[in-house]
N, C-alpha and C positions, 0 to 999 in steps of 0.2 A: 637305020637312018632315020626313021620316024621318031626314034627316042631322042636323038640328038637334037632334031627339029622342035621337040616338044620341050626339051630341056632349054634350048636357046629362047623360045617364045616365053617360057615361064621366068627366065632371066631378065628378059627385057621388061616384062610386066612388073617383076619385083623391082627392079631398077626405077622404073617410072613411078610406081606406088611410094617408093622411099623419097624420091625428089619431091613429089608434091606433098608429102607429109611433113616435110622439113621447111618447106617454103614458108617465107615470113608472111603472116596474115595482114591484109590491108583492108582498111575501110572502104566501102563502096564510093563514099561521097567525098574523100579527099585524095588527091594525087600524091602526097607525100606522108609518110607515116609521123606520128606525133613524136616531139623530142622529149626525151627524158631530162631530168634536171641538170645532169653534167653537160649534155649536148647544148642546152640552152644557155648554160652558163659560159661554155666556149664560144658561142654566138655572140654573147654580150660582151664578154672580154675582148673578142677580135674587133668589134665595133669601137671600143674605148681605146684599144692600142692602135688605132689608125695613125700613121705618121711617126711611130717608134719604130727603131730599128736595131739591130745587133743585140748586144748585152742588155741594153735598156729595155727592149721589148721582151726578151726573155725573162728578166727579174719582174717586169709588170705582170706578164701572163702568169708567171709562177704564183706570185701573191694574189693575183685576181682569182685564178682557179681555186685557190685555197680559201678564198672569201675573205682574206685578209685586207686591210685598208690599202690604198696606194702608198706605195714607198715614196720617201721624200725625194725630190729631184737630185740628181747626181751633180758633182761639180762638172763644169764644163772643161773639156780638153784643151789643149793648147790650141789645136787646129780650129775648134769651135769658137774660141775667144778670137782669134785672128779673124774668122769669117764675121763674126759680130761687130768687132771694132772696125773692119774695112767698109761694113754696111752703114755704119754711123754717117749721117750727112755732114757732120762736122769733119770727119776724117777726109770726106770727098773735097772739101772746100780748102783744106791745108796742103802746103807744099814745103819742101825742103825739111829744115830743122823743126819748125812748128809741128810738121806731121809727125816727125820721128817722136818728138816730146808727146804729143797727143797719144801715138800708138802705144808708147812705153808705159804712160799712166793707164791707158786703157787695158792693156794687157796685164799689168799688175794689179788689177782689180780696184784702184783708186777711182776709175771712171765707171764702175759697174752699176752705180746707183741709177744711171739713166738707162740701162738695158732692160 
C-alpha cells in the first residue's frame, strides 16, 4: 500500500512541477504581458476598422494585417444608395413627382456629387 501512496505522491509532484515549468513568465511590474508585433498590429487595425462591418471589414482587416495600404472604397449597394438619398435634406422637402424625379437622379448617381 505504501508503494502506491509513494507513486501517487510522486505523480502529483511531477504534475505540479510540469505545470509550473510551462507557465508563461510575467513581469512583476506589469499586469499584462507585452504584445508582440502581430498582436500590436491587430490592435491597431481593429481601432481603424471601427464602423466597418461584414465583407468591408474583412477586406480592410486582411489588407491592414498584411501591412498593405487601405483598399479603395467599394461602390455603394442599392440599399446604401437608398439610405443616402433618403437622408438628403432636399429629399425630405420634396413630395410627389418632384420627389420621384429627385430619387431617380440620386439613385442613378447623377446626384452623387453632393454626397
